[in-house]
C-alpha positions as CSV (number, residue, x, y, z in Angstrom):
1,X,89.9,113.7,137.5
2,X,87.8,114.6,140.4
3,X,85.2,117.1,139.1
4,X,84.7,117.5,143.0
5,X,80.5,117.5,141.8
6,X,79.5,114.5,143.6
7,X,76.5,115.6,146.1
8,X,75.9,119.0,144.5
9,X,72.6,120.0,142.7
10,X,72.1,121.5,139.7
11,X,68.6,123.2,137.7
12,X,69.1,123.1,133.7
13,X,65.9,124.6,132.3
14,X,65.1,123.2,128.3
15,X,66.5,119.5,130.0
16,X,63.8,117.5,128.6
17,X,65.3,117.0,125.1
18,X,68.4,118.3,122.7
19,X,71.7,119.5,124.5
20,X,69.3,120.4,128.0
21,X,69.1,116.8,128.4
22,X,72.7,115.9,127.5
23,X,74.1,117.9,130.5
24,X,71.7,116.8,132.6
25,X,72.3,113.3,132.5
26,X,76.7,113.8,132.7
27,X,75.8,116.3,135.0
28,X,73.6,113.0,137.2
29,X,76.6,111.1,135.6
30,X,79.5,112.7,138.0
31,X,76.7,112.4,141.2
32,X,75.0,115.7,140.5
33,X,71.0,115.5,141.9
34,X,69.4,117.7,139.0
35,X,66.6,119.3,138.7
36,X,65.4,119.2,135.1
37,X,63.1,122.0,133.7
38,X,61.2,122.4,130.9
39,X,57.2,122.7,129.4
40,X,56.0,119.7,129.1
41,X,55.4,117.3,131.9
42,X,54.7,114.2,130.0
43,X,58.4,114.6,128.2
44,X,59.9,115.8,131.6
45,X,59.0,112.6,133.7
46,X,60.0,110.4,131.3
47,X,63.4,112.2,131.1
48,X,63.5,112.4,134.9
49,X,63.0,108.3,135.1
50,X,65.3,107.4,132.2
51,X,68.3,109.6,133.7
52,X,67.9,108.1,137.4
53,X,67.5,104.9,135.9
54,X,70.7,105.2,133.9
55,X,72.9,107.1,136.9
56,X,71.8,106.4,140.4
57,X,71.4,110.2,140.7
58,X,68.7,111.8,142.0
59,X,66.5,113.5,138.8
60,X,63.3,115.1,138.7
61,X,61.4,117.3,136.2
62,X,59.8,120.7,136.9
63,X,57.4,122.6,134.5
64,X,58.0,125.8,133.9
65,X,57.3,128.9,131.2
66,X,60.2,130.7,131.5
67,X,58.7,133.7,129.8
68,X,57.2,133.6,133.1
69,X,58.7,135.6,136.2
70,X,55.7,134.3,138.0
71,X,56.8,130.5,136.6
72,X,60.3,130.8,136.9
73,X,59.9,131.7,140.7
74,X,58.2,129.0,141.6
75,X,60.5,126.6,139.6
76,X,63.0,127.9,141.7
77,X,61.0,127.3,145.1
78,X,60.8,123.8,143.7
79,X,64.4,123.2,143.0
80,X,65.3,124.4,146.4
81,X,63.0,122.3,148.0
82,X,63.5,119.4,146.1
83,X,67.6,119.3,146.0
84,X,68.0,121.0,149.5
85,X,69.7,124.1,147.6
86,X,71.0,124.8,144.0
87,X,74.4,124.5,143.4
88,X,74.5,125.0,139.8
89,X,72.4,126.8,137.1
90,X,72.5,125.9,133.4
91,X,70.1,128.0,131.3
92,X,69.1,126.2,128.1
93,X,65.6,126.7,127.3
94,X,64.7,128.2,124.6
95,X,63.4,128.3,120.9
96,X,65.6,125.9,118.8
97,X,67.5,127.7,116.1
98,X,68.9,126.6,112.7
99,X,66.6,123.9,111.8
100,X,64.1,125.7,109.7
101,X,63.8,129.0,107.1
102,X,65.6,131.9,108.2
103,X,63.3,134.8,107.8
104,X,64.4,137.8,106.4
105,X,64.2,141.4,107.2
106,X,61.0,141.9,105.5
107,X,59.8,138.5,107.2
108,X,60.5,139.2,110.6
109,X,57.5,140.1,112.8
110,X,57.7,142.2,116.6
111,X,55.9,139.2,118.0
112,X,58.7,136.5,116.5
113,X,61.9,138.7,118.1
114,X,59.7,139.8,121.1
115,X,59.1,135.7,122.0
116,X,62.2,135.3,121.2
117,X,64.1,137.7,123.3
118,X,62.0,137.2,126.5
119,X,62.1,133.1,126.4
120,X,65.9,133.2,125.7
121,X,67.2,136.6,127.5
122,X,64.8,137.6,129.9
123,X,64.5,134.0,130.2
124,X,68.1,133.1,131.3
125,X,68.5,136.8,133.0
126,X,65.0,135.5,135.6
127,X,66.4,132.4,136.3
128,X,69.5,133.7,137.0
129,X,67.8,136.3,139.3
130,X,66.4,133.8,140.8
131,X,68.9,131.3,141.5
132,X,71.6,134.4,142.8
133,X,70.5,134.9,146.1
134,X,70.5,131.1,147.1
135,X,74.1,130.7,145.7
136,X,75.1,134.1,147.6
137,X,73.7,132.8,150.4
138,X,76.3,129.7,150.6
139,X,79.1,131.6,148.8
140,X,79.3,129.4,145.7
141,X,77.9,128.6,142.3
142,X,78.4,128.0,138.6
143,X,75.4,129.7,135.9
144,X,76.2,128.5,132.6
145,X,74.5,129.7,130.2
146,X,73.7,128.1,127.1
147,X,74.3,130.4,123.9
148,X,75.2,129.7,120.8
149,X,77.4,130.7,117.4
150,X,75.4,132.8,115.8
151,X,76.7,135.3,118.2
152,X,79.7,135.0,116.0
153,X,78.1,135.0,112.4
154,X,75.8,136.4,110.8
155,X,73.2,134.7,108.5
156,X,70.4,135.2,111.6
157,X,69.4,138.7,112.6
158,X,67.1,136.8,115.4
159,X,69.4,135.1,116.3
160,X,72.4,136.9,116.6
161,X,70.7,139.5,118.6
162,X,70.0,137.2,121.3
163,X,73.2,135.0,121.7
164,X,74.9,138.6,121.6
165,X,72.5,139.5,124.3
166,X,73.7,136.0,126.5
167,X,76.9,137.0,126.0
168,X,76.7,140.9,127.2
169,X,74.8,139.1,130.6
170,X,77.3,136.3,131.1
171,X,79.9,138.8,131.7
172,X,77.5,141.7,133.7
173,X,76.5,138.5,135.9
174,X,80.6,137.4,136.7
175,X,81.8,140.6,137.2
176,X,78.5,141.5,139.8
177,X,78.2,137.3,141.4
178,X,82.0,136.9,141.3
179,X,83.3,138.6,144.7
180,X,80.3,135.7,145.6
181,X,82.2,132.4,144.6
182,X,80.0,132.5,141.5
183,X,81.2,131.6,138.2
184,X,79.2,132.3,134.7
185,X,80.5,131.5,131.5
186,X,78.9,131.1,128.5
187,X,78.7,127.9,125.6
188,X,78.4,128.3,122.1
189,X,77.3,125.1,120.3
190,X,77.2,125.4,116.7
191,X,75.4,122.7,114.4
192,X,75.3,119.8,117.3
193,X,73.3,116.4,117.1
194,X,70.2,116.1,119.1
195,X,66.8,114.1,118.5
196,X,65.9,116.7,115.7
197,X,68.9,116.4,113.2
198,X,68.0,113.3,112.0
199,X,64.7,115.1,110.3
200,X,66.4,118.3,109.6
201,X,69.2,115.9,107.3
202,X,66.2,114.4,106.0
203,X,64.2,118.1,104.9
204,X,67.5,119.1,103.7
205,X,68.4,116.1,101.5
206,X,64.7,115.9,100.1
207,X,65.3,119.4,98.7
208,X,68.6,119.2,97.4
209,X,67.8,116.0,96.0
210,X,70.9,114.0,97.5
211,X,70.7,111.3,99.3
212,X,70.8,111.8,103.8
213,X,74.1,110.8,104.0
214,X,75.9,113.1,101.6
215,X,73.7,115.4,103.2
216,X,75.4,114.8,106.7
217,X,78.3,114.8,105.1
218,X,78.2,118.1,103.6
219,X,77.1,119.8,106.2
220,X,79.7,118.0,108.6
221,X,81.8,120.8,106.4
222,X,81.0,123.8,108.2
223,X,83.4,123.5,111.0
224,X,87.7,122.0,111.4
225,X,86.5,118.8,112.4
226,X,84.2,117.8,110.0
227,X,81.5,115.7,111.8
228,X,78.6,117.1,113.3
229,X,79.6,117.5,117.1
230,X,77.1,115.7,119.5
231,X,75.1,117.0,122.3
232,X,76.9,114.6,124.6
233,X,80.7,116.7,123.5
234,X,78.5,120.0,124.9
235,X,77.6,118.4,127.8
236,X,81.5,117.6,129.0
237,X,82.0,121.0,127.9
238,X,79.2,122.0,130.7
239,X,80.0,120.1,133.6
240,X,84.1,120.7,133.5
241,X,82.7,124.6,133.8
242,X,79.9,123.3,136.2
243,X,82.9,121.7,138.6
244,X,84.8,123.9,141.4
245,X,88.1,123.3,139.5
246,X,86.4,126.1,137.5
247,X,87.3,128.5,138.9
248,X,89.7,130.3,136.3
249,X,86.7,130.8,133.6
250,X,84.2,133.6,134.5
251,X,83.0,135.9,132.0
252,X,83.7,134.6,129.3
253,X,82.6,132.4,126.0
254,X,83.5,129.0,125.1
255,X,83.0,128.2,121.4
256,X,81.6,124.2,121.4
257,X,81.4,123.9,117.9
258,X,84.3,122.2,116.8
259,X,86.3,125.2,114.9
260,X,83.0,127.1,113.4
261,X,84.5,129.4,111.3
262,X,87.5,131.4,110.4
263,X,87.6,134.7,112.6
264,X,90.7,134.7,114.8
265,X,89.8,135.3,118.2
266,X,91.8,136.1,121.1
């Protein structure tokens, strides 16, 4: 199927590693020119060079701190200048979840809460706010927010709160921007294999006194397909949502965790 993405222009935050990097790779493979944005210039340069060589598409790195209004404004201005416009925004810049111990209620600090909400929730909103006028002017766009299954499951207070907030933001933006040809969706990954997974498996295996292969098998039991979903699998879902063919899906969430949990959603 031709996703009709060739020639489109995308901005992917959190694009130097993990799920963001996989999304940038898959979009570029479909002929999309991509600006990848993150905090570290060295990692961005390496990612951009690798993906450009691999896909043949234009991939450029731009440094950003999505916790800063000024930094996001600069990012969008640079991306527009580099690509000639922005058709697709993928919000993926956030502090990773699920890699360390979850703080108890007594351990949660105001500083940690505010940082999570500022970078992920307000950061996503900042990027959408700056990109929306460009999309409105051209009469088309796609905004895809990467959230997480903590929006549907308890176990991490801050994780659930920030992800539920992203879901609420998504529906509100979809309603406001839909008449301008802009679809807004949210994707909820579950446990996802990225560059950090090997370290997580090793730490959990040591703590439990089992082998790494045994620990990985245990971790894979948390979804219906009994395997750890790969970052590339999330990227395929996002790339479909970025397509002009995805017009029927907006304001809604796509769970991409391989069937996490037992709740029925309808």
